[in-house]
LUMMAR-464243 format. One line per field, with one value per residue: residue number from 1; residue in one letter; x, y, z of N, C-alpha, C in turn. Coordinates in steps of 0.02 Angstrom, whole numbers, plus 50000, padded with zeros to 5 digits. Example, Ala and Ser with C-alpha at 12.3 -4.5 7.8 and 13.67 -1.06 7.14 Angstrom:
% residues 2
resi <- c(1, 2)
resn <- c(A, S)
n_px <- c(50660, 50642)
n_py <- c(49716, 49888)
n_pz <- c(50390, 50354)
ca_px <- c(50615, 50684)
ca_py <- c(49775, 49947)
ca_pz <- c(50390, 50357)
c_px <- c(50660, 50645)
c_py <- c(49835, 50002)
c_pz <- c(50390, 50394)
***
This chain:
% residues 238
resi <- c(1, 2, 3, 4, 5, 6, 7, 8, 9, 10, 11, 12, 13, 14, 15, 16, 17, 18, 19, 20, 21, 22, 23, 24, 25, 26, 27, 28, 29, 30, 31, 32, 33, 34, 35, 36, 37, 38, 39, 40, 41, 42, 43, 44, 45, 46, 47, 48, 49, 50, 51, 52, 53, 54, 55, 56, 57, 58, 59, 60, 61, 62, 63, 64, 65, 66, 67, 68, 69, 70, 71, 72, 73, 74, 75, 76, 77, 78, 79, 80, 81, 82, 83, 84, 85, 86, 87, 88, 89, 90, 91, 92, 93, 94, 95, 96, 97, 98, 99, 100, 101, 102, 103, 104, 105, 106, 107, 108, 109, 110, 111, 112, 113, 114, 115, 116, 117, 118, 119, 120, 121, 122, 123, 124, 125, 126, 127, 128, 129, 130, 131, 132, 133, 134, 135, 136, 137, 138, 139, 140, 141, 142, 143, 144, 145, 146, 147, 148, 149, 150, 151, 152, 153, 154, 155, 156, 157, 158, 159, 160, 161, 162, 163, 164, 165, 166, 167, 168, 169, 170, 171, 172, 173, 174, 175, 176, 177, 178, 179, 180, 181, 182, 183, 184, 185, 186, 187, 188, 189, 190, 191, 192, 193, 194, 195, 196, 197, 198, 199, 200, 201, 202, 203, 204, 205, 206, 207, 208, 209, 210, 211, 212, 213, 214, 215, 216, 217, 218, 219, 220, 221, 222, 223, 224, 225, 226, 227, 228, 229, 230, 231, 232, 233, 234, 235, 236, 237, 238)
resn <- c(M, L, N, P, R, E, S, I, E, Y, H, N, R, K, F, Q, L, V, F, T, G, T, S, G, D, G, V, W, D, F, D, I, S, N, P, P, N, E, F, A, Y, S, D, R, Y, S, Q, C, L, I, Q, I, T, K, A, H, L, N, N, R, G, D, T, T, N, L, G, L, D, A, Q, F, T, D, Q, A, T, G, T, R, V, E, P, C, E, S, G, V, M, L, L, T, D, L, K, T, N, N, K, R, Q, Y, F, D, N, K, S, S, S, T, Q, Q, G, I, F, C, M, L, Q, N, K, F, G, S, A, G, E, G, G, A, F, A, G, T, D, V, N, C, A, T, L, V, E, R, G, Q, A, A, A, G, A, G, G, K, G, A, N, A, N, L, H, S, V, A, A, W, E, Y, I, D, H, R, P, I, E, D, G, G, V, L, C, G, N, P, F, G, R, K, F, K, C, Q, L, Y, S, T, N, S, E, A, P, V, K, L, T, S, E, A, N, F, N, Q, A, A, S, N, G, S, S, L, C, L, E, I, D, V, L, M, L, P, N, P, T, S, G, G, G, R)
n_px <- c(48565, 48689, 48696, 48828, 48848, 48786, 48865, 48991, 48956, 48921, 49046, 49117, 49064, 49105, 49224, 49389, 49479, 49633, 49718, 49858, 49969, 50066, 50049, 50078, 49986, 49879, 49782, 49720, 49715, 49636, 49625, 49501, 49460, 49483, 49402, 49400, 49340, 49210, 49093, 49104, 49076, 48950, 48791, 48700, 48721, 48700, 48706, 48783, 48857, 48968, 49111, 49226, 49356, 49482, 49595, 49749, 49855, 49998, 50146, 50258, 50303, 50369, 50521, 50618, 50608, 50549, 50420, 50422, 50381, 50247, 50110, 49946, 49904, 49821, 49766, 49759, 49837, 49939, 49979, 49906, 49891, 49806, 49734, 49639, 49556, 49443, 49471, 49519, 49442, 49432, 49383, 49297, 49253, 49153, 48988, 48843, 48678, 48658, 48746, 48806, 48888, 48879, 48912, 48960, 48835, 48761, 48615, 48601, 48678, 48856, 48959, 48941, 48935, 49051, 49153, 49273, 49319, 49472, 49567, 49687, 49813, 49902, 49859, 49918, 49970, 49900, 49970, 50114, 50173, 50180, 50239, 50238, 50316, 50411, 50451, 50383, 50381, 50245, 50141, 50189, 50316, 50466, 50614, 50768, 50915, 51043, 51003, 51063, 51149, 51097, 51093, 51016, 50969, 50896, 50942, 50930, 50824, 50860, 50871, 50743, 50606, 50465, 50323, 50184, 50024, 49873, 49719, 49589, 49479, 49367, 49283, 49165, 49051, 49019, 48885, 48830, 48909, 48920, 48873, 48742, 48774, 48804, 48873, 49046, 49149, 49249, 49295, 49382, 49422, 49424, 49514, 49517, 49584, 49506, 49484, 49408, 49380, 49377, 49322, 49399, 49503, 49647, 49823, 49968, 50117, 50288, 50325, 50446, 50506, 50421, 50288, 50365, 50409, 50475, 50436, 50303, 50207, 50088, 50054, 49961, 49867, 49735, 49593, 49457, 49300, 49189, 49028, 48938, 48769, 48632, 48525, 48356, 48208, 48055, 47974, 48015, 48119, 48281)
n_py <- c(51979, 51929, 51937, 51984, 51873, 51767, 51767, 51726, 51597, 51540, 51540, 51457, 51335, 51309, 51237, 51223, 51106, 51027, 50908, 50805, 50700, 50560, 50428, 50264, 50188, 50267, 50285, 50353, 50365, 50457, 50531, 50593, 50584, 50654, 50785, 50960, 51059, 51079, 51098, 51019, 50891, 50866, 50827, 50916, 50944, 50852, 50842, 50912, 51028, 50985, 51025, 51008, 51113, 51130, 51030, 50959, 50868, 50772, 50687, 50697, 50622, 50519, 50450, 50428, 50493, 50607, 50651, 50706, 50646, 50601, 50487, 50411, 50248, 50089, 50033, 49900, 49807, 49882, 49889, 49946, 50095, 50242, 50369, 50465, 50572, 50649, 50697, 50653, 50563, 50607, 50520, 50513, 50417, 50478, 50490, 50538, 50574, 50666, 50696, 50642, 50546, 50524, 50410, 50420, 50409, 50320, 50270, 50249, 50302, 50309, 50334, 50387, 50508, 50612, 50694, 50751, 50814, 50806, 50908, 50919, 51026, 51097, 51070, 50962, 50809, 50646, 50532, 50456, 50495, 50547, 50700, 50815, 50728, 50687, 50580, 50594, 50604, 50583, 50720, 50895, 50968, 51034, 51132, 51095, 51165, 51168, 51107, 50953, 50826, 50661, 50495, 50355, 50410, 50528, 50654, 50827, 50829, 50780, 50850, 50889, 50886, 50818, 50886, 50875, 50907, 50890, 50966, 51038, 51169, 51261, 51404, 51443, 51498, 51396, 51377, 51377, 51286, 51174, 51006, 50909, 50809, 50676, 50695, 50706, 50691, 50610, 50491, 50390, 50424, 50381, 50416, 50399, 50373, 50377, 50325, 50423, 50370, 50227, 50195, 50130, 50103, 50205, 50248, 50355, 50350, 50344, 50370, 50336, 50252, 50138, 50094, 50051, 50026, 50136, 50236, 50260, 50373, 50458, 50616, 50712, 50858, 50909, 51006, 51036, 51104, 51116, 51138, 51137, 51095, 51154, 51046, 51016, 51070, 51024, 51134, 51207, 51291, 51316)
n_pz <- c(49773, 49888, 50064, 50182, 50271, 50202, 50089, 50137, 50179, 50055, 49987, 50070, 50043, 49917, 49815, 49751, 49674, 49644, 49552, 49524, 49432, 49367, 49254, 49195, 49126, 49091, 49189, 49339, 49517, 49636, 49799, 49898, 50027, 50140, 50191, 50139, 50223, 50349, 50277, 50166, 50201, 50265, 50337, 50295, 50163, 50036, 49901, 49752, 49634, 49506, 49413, 49285, 49263, 49207, 49116, 49084, 48981, 48947, 48885, 48964, 49067, 49009, 49016, 48924, 48794, 48839, 48811, 48684, 48566, 48575, 48571, 48564, 48618, 48622, 48781, 48823, 48744, 48691, 48560, 48457, 48374, 48422, 48348, 48388, 48330, 48359, 48483, 48652, 48781, 48951, 49080, 49232, 49380, 49449, 49476, 49383, 49327, 49232, 49130, 48977, 48849, 48675, 48547, 48384, 48297, 48372, 48458, 48593, 48747, 48769, 48867, 49036, 49164, 49256, 49148, 49024, 48861, 48793, 48688, 48555, 48595, 48512, 48386, 48325, 48241, 48272, 48253, 48172, 48004, 47831, 47768, 47642, 47568, 47658, 47790, 47951, 48130, 48249, 48308, 48330, 48236, 48297, 48297, 48372, 48413, 48284, 48125, 48064, 47970, 48003, 48078, 47996, 47881, 47892, 47879, 47866, 47950, 48071, 48192, 48217, 48322, 48409, 48491, 48600, 48670, 48763, 48798, 48902, 48937, 49035, 49057, 49112, 49243, 49388, 49412, 49286, 49211, 49290, 49344, 49412, 49553, 49672, 49839, 49828, 49919, 50047, 49993, 49868, 49697, 49522, 49371, 49193, 49029, 48869, 48700, 48573, 48454, 48449, 48569, 48661, 48807, 48828, 48822, 48838, 48741, 48683, 48512, 48448, 48538, 48560, 48666, 48775, 48946, 49005, 48921, 48934, 49001, 49051, 49095, 49204, 49242, 49332, 49360, 49463, 49504, 49642, 49705, 49846, 49879, 49971, 50063, 50014, 50102, 50186, 50189, 50084, 50106, 50181)
ca_px <- c(48628, 48700, 48722, 48896, 48846, 48771, 48923, 49041, 48932, 48926, 49115, 49139, 49041, 49130, 49291, 49431, 49522, 49684, 49746, 49914, 50001, 50090, 50027, 50100, 49930, 49824, 49732, 49742, 49672, 49644, 49593, 49472, 49426, 49494, 49367, 49434, 49310, 49149, 49040, 49114, 49056, 48898, 48726, 48660, 48737, 48708, 48715, 48827, 48875, 49038, 49131, 49297, 49373, 49542, 49633, 49807, 49884, 50056, 50185, 50323, 50324, 50413, 50590, 50664, 50604, 50522, 50357, 50432, 50347, 50194, 50050, 49904, 49899, 49770, 49793, 49759, 49894, 49992, 50002, 49865, 49893, 49740, 49745, 49593, 49545, 49391, 49493, 49523, 49399, 49455, 49321, 49302, 49198, 49105, 48927, 48788, 48629, 48645, 48796, 48818, 48921, 48850, 48967, 48956, 48771, 48728, 48557, 48610, 48739, 48915, 48987, 48900, 48971, 49089, 49208, 49285, 49352, 49535, 49584, 49758, 49825, 49938, 49833, 49966, 49944, 49896, 50013, 50165, 50151, 50225, 50219, 50278, 50363, 50459, 50423, 50391, 50349, 50181, 50141, 50211, 50389, 50501, 50686, 50811, 50984, 51052, 50990, 51124, 51138, 51095, 51089, 50951, 50950, 50849, 50972, 50917, 50770, 50885, 50860, 50673, 50576, 50392, 50293, 50112, 49988, 49800, 49694, 49519, 49470, 49298, 49284, 49098, 49040, 48996, 48812, 48814, 48946, 48920, 48824, 48717, 48803, 48805, 48932, 49104, 49200, 49250, 49305, 49430, 49392, 49470, 49512, 49545, 49582, 49472, 49484, 49344, 49371, 49359, 49295, 49445, 49549, 49710, 49878, 50018, 50183, 50333, 50324, 50512, 50521, 50350, 50259, 50413, 50388, 50503, 50407, 50232, 50203, 50035, 50058, 49896, 49848, 49662, 49562, 49385, 49262, 49133, 48985, 48890, 48701, 48594, 48470, 48289, 48168, 47984, 47941, 48043, 48175, 48344)
ca_py <- c(51993, 51895, 51977, 51959, 51806, 51719, 51765, 51684, 51528, 51518, 51526, 51401, 51272, 51307, 51210, 51215, 51048, 51017, 50840, 50796, 50634, 50528, 50358, 50228, 50156, 50314, 50279, 50386, 50359, 50515, 50521, 50653, 50560, 50704, 50845, 51024, 51090, 51045, 51104, 50967, 50824, 50880, 50800, 50971, 50951, 50784, 50848, 50967, 51037, 50971, 51050, 51007, 51178, 51126, 50968, 50963, 50802, 50765, 50626, 50716, 50569, 50476, 50466, 50415, 50550, 50664, 50674, 50742, 50613, 50564, 50466, 50366, 50178, 50055, 50015, 49828, 49771, 49928, 49877, 49982, 50168, 50273, 50439, 50507, 50633, 50690, 50711, 50596, 50573, 50595, 50499, 50497, 50374, 50518, 50474, 50584, 50556, 50726, 50708, 50580, 50551, 50480, 50395, 50406, 50387, 50271, 50300, 50244, 50336, 50267, 50347, 50429, 50529, 50674, 50685, 50806, 50794, 50841, 50921, 50931, 51097, 51129, 51048, 50916, 50745, 50595, 50475, 50473, 50492, 50582, 50767, 50842, 50677, 50672, 50545, 50631, 50576, 50614, 50784, 50955, 50969, 51095, 51123, 51107, 51171, 51174, 51045, 50922, 50759, 50613, 50425, 50332, 50445, 50582, 50715, 50890, 50820, 50745, 50890, 50907, 50846, 50826, 50901, 50869, 50914, 50889, 51013, 51058, 51227, 51284, 51466, 51460, 51490, 51329, 51375, 51363, 51229, 51117, 50952, 50885, 50746, 50664, 50720, 50665, 50689, 50551, 50432, 50394, 50420, 50360, 50447, 50355, 50400, 50335, 50348, 50442, 50333, 50157, 50188, 50088, 50138, 50220, 50278, 50389, 50320, 50373, 50335, 50310, 50198, 50122, 50051, 50027, 50051, 50202, 50285, 50267, 50419, 50508, 50664, 50746, 50909, 50911, 51054, 51024, 51146, 51084, 51183, 51098, 51122, 51140, 50999, 51048, 51056, 51015, 51199, 51240, 51333, 51282)
ca_pz <- c(49807, 49951, 50119, 50200, 50300, 50148, 50044, 50169, 50176, 49986, 49969, 50111, 50014, 49849, 49820, 49692, 49687, 49593, 49555, 49478, 49435, 49306, 49252, 49136, 49090, 49079, 49243, 49400, 49576, 49681, 49864, 49929, 50088, 50192, 50166, 50153, 50283, 50372, 50227, 50116, 50225, 50313, 50318, 50266, 50092, 50008, 49829, 49733, 49564, 49492, 49347, 49267, 49236, 49166, 49116, 49038, 48975, 48902, 48897, 48991, 49111, 48969, 49036, 48868, 48746, 48876, 48782, 48621, 48510, 48609, 48535, 48602, 48599, 48662, 48846, 48834, 48713, 48673, 48491, 48409, 48381, 48424, 48331, 48427, 48292, 48391, 48550, 48697, 48839, 49019, 49114, 49303, 49403, 49485, 49441, 49376, 49275, 49193, 49078, 48939, 48784, 48623, 48501, 48312, 48271, 48415, 48491, 48665, 48770, 48776, 48933, 49079, 49224, 49250, 49101, 48977, 48800, 48783, 48618, 48545, 48607, 48458, 48322, 48295, 48219, 48324, 48236, 48122, 47935, 47785, 47751, 47586, 47546, 47711, 47848, 48014, 48189, 48266, 48343, 48295, 48231, 48318, 48288, 48429, 48389, 48213, 48088, 48039, 47946, 48058, 48059, 47971, 47820, 47904, 47855, 47901, 47998, 48131, 48252, 48224, 48374, 48412, 48555, 48597, 48733, 48755, 48850, 48906, 48981, 49040, 49095, 49136, 49315, 49403, 49407, 49216, 49185, 49336, 49335, 49477, 49575, 49744, 49874, 49808, 49971, 50089, 49951, 49814, 49631, 49469, 49305, 49142, 48961, 48819, 48631, 48545, 48391, 48459, 48637, 48700, 48852, 48794, 48861, 48797, 48736, 48633, 48447, 48431, 48586, 48565, 48717, 48825, 49011, 49018, 48875, 48949, 49058, 49042, 49150, 49206, 49290, 49328, 49406, 49471, 49551, 49675, 49744, 49885, 49876, 50032, 50055, 50017, 50161, 50171, 50179, 50025, 50126, 50194)
c_px <- c(48632, 48723, 48789, 48896, 48833, 48830, 48978, 49020, 48939, 48998, 49145, 49117, 49059, 49204, 49325, 49483, 49570, 49717, 49802, 49942, 50023, 50074, 50052, 50044, 49871, 49767, 49761, 49691, 49688, 49601, 49567, 49432, 49436, 49463, 49403, 49405, 49243, 49092, 49044, 49085, 49005, 48832, 48679, 48669, 48750, 48716, 48759, 48827, 48949, 49054, 49206, 49312, 49435, 49572, 49688, 49843, 49944, 50093, 50254, 50346, 50366, 50485, 50641, 50666, 50568, 50460, 50363, 50397, 50290, 50137, 50011, 49907, 49847, 49803, 49803, 49821, 49952, 50018, 49964, 49868, 49822, 49749, 49698, 49578, 49492, 49410, 49497, 49481, 49438, 49393, 49337, 49247, 49153, 49040, 48878, 48741, 48621, 48698, 48811, 48854, 48889, 48901, 48941, 48891, 48739, 48671, 48564, 48676, 48795, 48944, 48942, 48939, 49004, 49149, 49219, 49321, 49414, 49549, 49659, 49773, 49857, 49914, 49878, 49934, 49944, 49938, 50062, 50137, 50202, 50196, 50267, 50333, 50415, 50424, 50436, 50358, 50283, 50194, 50169, 50287, 50417, 50576, 50723, 50883, 50986, 51040, 51055, 51107, 51142, 51091, 51020, 50927, 50902, 50876, 50955, 50861, 50794, 50872, 50789, 50640, 50502, 50370, 50218, 50083, 49914, 49770, 49619, 49515, 49397, 49296, 49215, 49094, 49008, 48920, 48789, 48847, 48944, 48864, 48806, 48744, 48791, 48869, 48993, 49155, 49194, 49263, 49365, 49392, 49445, 49459, 49544, 49536, 49549, 49477, 49414, 49332, 49344, 49325, 49339, 49484, 49616, 49761, 49924, 50084, 50224, 50326, 50391, 50531, 50455, 50334, 50311, 50396, 50413, 50472, 50333, 50224, 50153, 50034, 49997, 49896, 49774, 49635, 49486, 49356, 49203, 49094, 48933, 48823, 48663, 48537, 48404, 48253, 48095, 47948, 47968, 48101, 48236, 48348)
c_py <- c(51956, 51945, 51948, 51889, 51753, 51712, 51720, 51610, 51500, 51498, 51470, 51334, 51267, 51289, 51208, 51161, 51038, 50949, 50834, 50726, 50610, 50454, 50325, 50198, 50202, 50308, 50311, 50373, 50418, 50505, 50587, 50633, 50608, 50770, 50909, 51061, 51056, 51049, 51047, 50900, 50832, 50849, 50854, 50977, 50882, 50785, 50909, 50974, 51023, 50992, 51040, 51073, 51177, 51056, 50975, 50897, 50804, 50701, 50643, 50667, 50516, 50495, 50452, 50474, 50610, 50694, 50708, 50710, 50570, 50546, 50418, 50295, 50145, 50029, 49940, 49794, 49817, 49920, 49918, 50057, 50195, 50348, 50488, 50574, 50678, 50710, 50647, 50612, 50560, 50583, 50484, 50448, 50411, 50516, 50533, 50558, 50611, 50742, 50642, 50597, 50502, 50472, 50380, 50372, 50329, 50304, 50297, 50277, 50286, 50273, 50395, 50446, 50596, 50661, 50749, 50777, 50837, 50847, 50936, 51006, 51132, 51107, 50998, 50849, 50695, 50535, 50497, 50467, 50526, 50650, 50794, 50793, 50658, 50636, 50584, 50592, 50610, 50682, 50840, 50957, 51036, 51081, 51140, 51109, 51178, 51106, 51019, 50852, 50710, 50542, 50408, 50369, 50502, 50650, 50775, 50884, 50792, 50784, 50917, 50859, 50864, 50840, 50896, 50878, 50915, 50926, 51023, 51115, 51249, 51345, 51484, 51457, 51422, 51322, 51360, 51299, 51167, 51068, 50924, 50816, 50736, 50692, 50676, 50654, 50626, 50486, 50442, 50396, 50407, 50402, 50400, 50387, 50350, 50367, 50368, 50408, 50263, 50145, 50146, 50131, 50148, 50247, 50313, 50350, 50358, 50334, 50302, 50251, 50168, 50073, 50016, 50060, 50122, 50256, 50296, 50311, 50474, 50553, 50709, 50800, 50922, 50959, 51045, 51073, 51107, 51137, 51141, 51134, 51105, 51091, 51036, 51027, 51051, 51080, 51238, 51285, 51291, 51262)
c_pz <- c(49873, 50004, 50140, 50228, 50247, 50100, 50073, 50166, 50106, 49969, 50011, 50083, 49939, 49852, 49752, 49708, 49629, 49604, 49503, 49485, 49367, 49309, 49188, 49095, 49078, 49129, 49306, 49456, 49622, 49743, 49891, 49991, 50147, 50170, 50184, 50214, 50298, 50322, 50175, 50137, 50281, 50289, 50293, 50191, 50063, 49933, 49814, 49657, 49557, 49421, 49338, 49234, 49192, 49173, 49064, 49040, 48928, 48921, 48924, 49045, 49076, 48984, 48982, 48820, 48775, 48842, 48715, 48562, 48536, 48561, 48579, 48574, 48644, 48726, 48853, 48807, 48698, 48603, 48439, 48423, 48378, 48409, 48367, 48393, 48324, 48462, 48591, 48759, 48903, 49061, 49187, 49321, 49452, 49446, 49439, 49322, 49224, 49140, 49044, 48874, 48736, 48568, 48431, 48291, 48310, 48453, 48567, 48685, 48779, 48846, 48971, 49142, 49213, 49205, 49062, 48917, 48790, 48708, 48613, 48547, 48548, 48389, 48287, 48278, 48276, 48311, 48183, 48051, 47890, 47769, 47698, 47567, 47598, 47768, 47911, 48070, 48201, 48300, 48299, 48294, 48253, 48314, 48352, 48405, 48314, 48179, 48060, 48016, 48004, 48031, 48034, 47911, 47830, 47885, 47898, 47952, 48065, 48195, 48257, 48273, 48380, 48484, 48548, 48667, 48717, 48813, 48845, 48956, 48978, 49086, 49124, 49212, 49328, 49400, 49336, 49191, 49228, 49322, 49403, 49493, 49649, 49773, 49857, 49864, 50014, 50051, 49905, 49748, 49579, 49406, 49255, 49074, 48914, 48751, 48610, 48478, 48403, 48526, 48683, 48749, 48817, 48844, 48812, 48798, 48686, 48568, 48432, 48477, 48608, 48621, 48761, 48891, 49024, 48975, 48887, 49011, 49048, 49103, 49148, 49259, 49281, 49381, 49405, 49521, 49578, 49714, 49780, 49885, 49940, 50017, 50057, 50081, 50142, 50159, 50121, 50042, 50136, 50267)
***
């Protein structure tokens, strides 16, 4: 049990950070060079535990279809659809030696650092296809308004629209879910999306308005916990 003074110190060196932004290419730059308090940037705490507790991704930054028919495509050319059946990786450049990803029967690690695997929140498809003989867009079909015959021979499917979101949640305490890292404060860090199928960087776009600038809008809400760890001393104390 912590005494009151120790409890205050513990909570002063524990941080909950929330980052939000929309990116056309699935890359975000966040700035944590302004530390929240003196515990975040002190020579008494050179290491910490870092844990991604929540990440939510969608394509609502798409100003054409507002994320209703979102799918992943490769970032480099924007021509190859990436279904990401095993999820999509959200990788930061916050370094650690204690967390790695291994890809499809490879003996060496593929990615290393602080990351999480986003899974499709609604279990929807990652690309368009046919269902029960009817061509449908990617994601989960939801009806808006009354179905009516539409252009292109879609008939009653004209008012069916697709929604999709990808999410990661970790409810564990940071002592269990956190990974040992160096002090992240006083710097900028980058987040990027990667396919778990091809290991390629990916971005979100609209299927109906494929890879147009107005349709590329990966919107991210990222929550990270940080617990600063006191530096060890020669006597084993603090």
